C-alpha positions as CSV (number, residue, x, y, z in Angstrom):
1,M,89.9,38.1,43.1
2,A,87.3,35.7,41.8
3,R,86.0,36.3,38.3
4,A,82.5,36.9,39.6
5,T,83.8,39.6,41.9
6,L,85.8,41.3,39.1
7,A,82.7,41.2,36.8
8,R,80.5,42.7,39.5
9,R,83.0,45.5,40.2
10,A,83.5,46.3,36.6
11,A,79.7,46.6,36.1
12,T,79.6,48.9,39.1
13,A,82.4,51.1,37.6
14,R,80.6,51.3,34.2
15,A,77.3,52.3,35.9
16,F,79.0,55.0,37.9
17,T,81.0,56.6,35.0
18,G,77.9,56.3,32.7
19,W,75.9,58.3,35.3
20,A,78.7,60.8,35.7
21,L,78.8,61.4,31.9
22,R,75.0,61.9,31.7
23,E,75.2,64.4,34.6
24,E,78.0,66.2,32.7
25,L,80.4,65.7,35.6
26,I,82.9,64.3,33.1
27,T,83.4,64.8,29.4
28,T,84.4,61.2,28.4
29,D,83.6,57.9,29.9
30,P,86.8,56.2,31.1
31,A,85.0,52.8,31.6
32,I,83.5,52.5,28.1
33,R,86.2,49.9,27.1
34,L,86.3,48.2,30.5
35,Q,85.7,44.5,30.0
36,A,84.8,42.0,32.6
37,P,86.1,38.4,32.6
38,K,83.7,35.6,31.8
39,R,82.4,33.9,34.9
40,D,83.5,30.4,35.8
41,K,81.0,27.8,35.1
42,S,81.2,25.9,38.3
43,L,78.9,23.1,39.2
44,P,76.8,23.5,42.3
45,G,77.5,21.5,45.5
46,V,75.2,18.5,45.7
47,L,74.5,16.1,48.5
48,Q,74.5,12.4,47.9
49,Q,71.1,10.7,48.6
50,Q,72.7,8.8,51.6
51,Q,73.8,12.2,53.1
52,V,70.2,13.5,52.8
53,T,69.0,10.4,54.6
54,R,71.5,10.9,57.4
55,M,70.5,14.5,57.8
56,V,66.8,13.7,57.9
57,D,67.4,10.9,60.4
58,D,69.1,13.4,62.7
59,L,66.2,15.8,62.2
60,N,63.7,13.1,63.1
61,T,65.6,12.3,66.3
62,A,65.7,15.9,67.3
63,A,62.0,16.5,66.5
64,G,61.0,13.4,68.5
65,D,63.0,14.5,71.6
66,G,62.9,18.3,71.2
67,G,60.6,21.3,71.2
68,P,58.7,23.2,68.6
69,L,61.9,24.6,66.9
70,A,63.2,21.1,66.2
71,V,59.8,20.1,64.8
72,R,59.9,23.3,62.6
73,N,63.4,22.6,61.4
74,R,62.5,19.2,60.2
75,A,59.5,20.5,58.3
76,M,61.5,23.3,56.7
77,V,64.3,21.0,55.5
78,E,61.9,18.3,54.3
79,L,60.1,20.9,52.2
80,L,63.3,22.5,50.9
81,Y,64.5,19.1,49.7
82,A,61.1,17.9,48.5
83,T,60.2,20.9,46.4
84,G,63.5,22.6,45.6
85,V,62.1,26.0,46.6
86,R,64.4,28.9,47.3
87,V,65.0,29.9,50.9
88,G,63.1,33.2,50.4
89,E,60.2,31.3,48.8
90,L,60.0,29.0,51.8
91,A,60.1,31.9,54.3
92,G,57.3,33.6,52.4
93,L,54.9,30.6,52.5
94,D,51.5,31.0,54.2
95,I,49.4,28.2,55.6
96,D,46.9,28.4,52.8
97,D,49.6,28.0,50.2
98,L,49.6,24.3,51.2
99,D,47.1,21.8,49.6
100,P,47.5,18.8,51.9
101,D,45.0,16.7,49.9
102,R,46.9,17.0,46.7
103,R,50.3,17.4,48.4
104,T,51.1,20.6,46.4
105,L,52.5,23.9,47.3
106,R,51.7,27.3,45.8
107,V,54.9,29.2,45.5
108,V,55.5,32.9,44.5
109,G,58.9,33.1,42.9
110,K,61.1,35.7,41.2
111,G,59.2,38.3,39.3
112,N,56.0,37.5,41.3
113,K,55.6,34.4,39.1
114,E,53.4,31.8,40.7
115,R,53.9,28.0,40.3
116,T,52.6,24.8,41.9
117,V,55.1,22.3,43.2
118,P,54.4,18.8,44.5
119,Y,55.9,17.3,47.6
120,G,56.1,13.8,49.0
121,V,54.8,11.9,52.0
122,P,57.8,12.5,54.3
123,A,57.5,16.3,53.8
124,A,53.7,16.1,54.3
125,L,54.0,14.2,57.6
126,A,56.7,16.7,58.8
127,V,54.6,19.7,57.9
128,D,51.5,18.2,59.5
129,D,53.4,17.5,62.7
130,W,54.6,21.2,62.7
131,L,51.1,22.5,62.2
132,R,49.7,20.2,65.0
133,R,52.2,20.5,67.8
134,G,55.0,22.9,66.7
135,R,53.4,26.1,65.3
136,P,50.7,26.5,68.0
137,A,53.5,26.6,70.6
138,L,55.2,29.5,68.9
139,A,52.2,31.4,67.4
140,T,51.1,34.8,68.8
141,P,48.2,37.1,67.9
142,T,50.5,38.9,65.5
143,S,51.8,35.7,63.7
144,G,49.3,36.1,60.8
145,P,49.1,33.4,58.2
146,A,52.9,32.6,58.0
147,L,53.6,28.9,57.7
148,F,56.9,28.9,59.5
149,L,57.6,31.0,62.6
150,G,60.6,32.2,64.5
151,V,61.1,31.9,68.3
152,R,59.1,35.2,68.8
153,G,56.2,34.1,66.8
154,K,57.0,36.2,63.7
155,R,57.5,34.9,60.2
156,V,60.8,33.0,60.0
157,D,63.6,35.0,58.5
158,P,65.6,33.6,55.6
159,R,68.8,34.1,57.6
160,Q,67.4,31.8,60.3
161,I,66.7,29.1,57.7
162,R,70.3,29.4,56.3
163,A,71.7,29.1,59.8
164,V,69.7,25.9,60.4
165,V,70.7,24.3,57.2
166,N,74.4,25.3,57.5
167,E,74.6,23.7,60.9
168,L,73.1,20.5,59.6
169,L,75.5,20.4,56.6
170,Q,78.5,21.1,58.8
171,A,77.4,18.2,61.1
172,L,77.5,15.8,58.1
173,G,81.3,16.5,57.9
174,D,81.8,14.9,54.5
175,T,80.3,17.4,52.0
176,S,81.4,20.7,50.4
177,A,77.7,21.7,49.9
178,T,76.7,24.8,51.8
179,G,73.5,26.7,52.5
180,P,69.8,26.0,51.6
181,H,70.6,26.3,47.9
182,A,72.5,23.0,48.3
183,L,69.1,21.3,49.0
184,R,67.7,22.9,45.9
185,H,70.6,21.7,43.8
186,S,70.3,18.3,45.3
187,A,66.6,18.0,44.7
188,A,67.1,18.9,41.0
189,T,70.0,16.5,40.5
190,H,68.2,13.6,42.3
191,L,65.1,14.2,40.2
192,L,67.2,14.0,37.0
193,D,69.1,11.0,38.3
194,G,65.8,9.3,38.9
195,G,64.7,9.9,35.3
196,A,62.6,13.1,35.6
197,D,62.0,15.1,32.5
198,L,64.2,18.2,32.2
199,R,61.2,20.5,31.5
200,A,59.3,19.1,34.5
201,V,62.3,20.0,36.7
202,Q,62.4,23.4,35.1
203,E,58.8,23.9,36.1
204,I,59.3,22.7,39.7
205,L,62.3,25.0,40.2
206,G,60.6,28.0,38.6
207,H,63.4,28.7,36.1
208,S,62.3,31.0,33.2
209,S,64.9,29.5,30.9
210,L,65.6,25.8,30.3
211,A,69.3,26.7,30.0
212,T,69.4,27.5,33.7
213,T,68.1,24.0,34.5
214,Q,70.5,22.3,32.2
215,I,73.4,22.8,34.6
216,Y,71.9,19.9,36.6
217,T,72.3,17.6,33.7
218,H,76.0,18.2,33.8
219,V,76.0,17.3,37.5
220,S,74.2,14.1,36.7
221,V,76.5,13.2,33.8
222,D,79.5,13.8,36.1
223,R,78.1,11.3,38.6
224,L,77.4,8.9,35.8
225,R,80.9,9.1,34.6
226,R,82.3,8.5,38.1
227,S,80.1,5.5,38.5
228,Y,81.3,4.2,35.1
229,Q,84.9,4.6,35.9
230,Q,84.5,2.9,39.2
231,A,82.5,-0.1,37.9
232,H,83.4,-0.8,34.3
233,P,86.4,-3.2,33.9
234,R,87.7,-1.3,30.9
235,A,86.9,2.2,32.1
């Protein structure tokens, strides 16, 4: 089994035997010395900028020729990549969380912590198109203020967003990145590649600890090393 699986099951065993001891169902805790392996420090899957461009081009084509769901999918993916928000945060957005004039997004993240995240012109245009000709086609009297809607007019479910993104990533055919979190990883890495300050990226992603954000510096350094090895005559 993977180390993460072993660590999770060990924690479950310790919690169970600890409860059994407190309830006096057992006299000694057999899991008190049970140790879990350290988790692998694996780097997240990241898209290359050219791959993001290809994916967005496909979305633009589909949105131009298709119905409201195609328009929605483009807006969702543009926002995911532009802001690095989590899939649950995107699903929870309301219309009034957008500030179109300042091109910022109010996001409620883990622990009910609120943050403001900027987004660029492509995402702004995609979201505006969704609000003008996509959302009205799906909205019902019970839709409420939800920004993104499903086919029945209710707030979009995170599983629906994952399905959309997974299909797009599989269509690329040349990446190991999977799921909406790949767009979050890619946004953070591309920001750092472009010279963004680490603390600014931490604020955008909503990480409580800078150490969580620092994993993306490893991704960027790894790319830098590959470029060096390919380009330098004495690498």
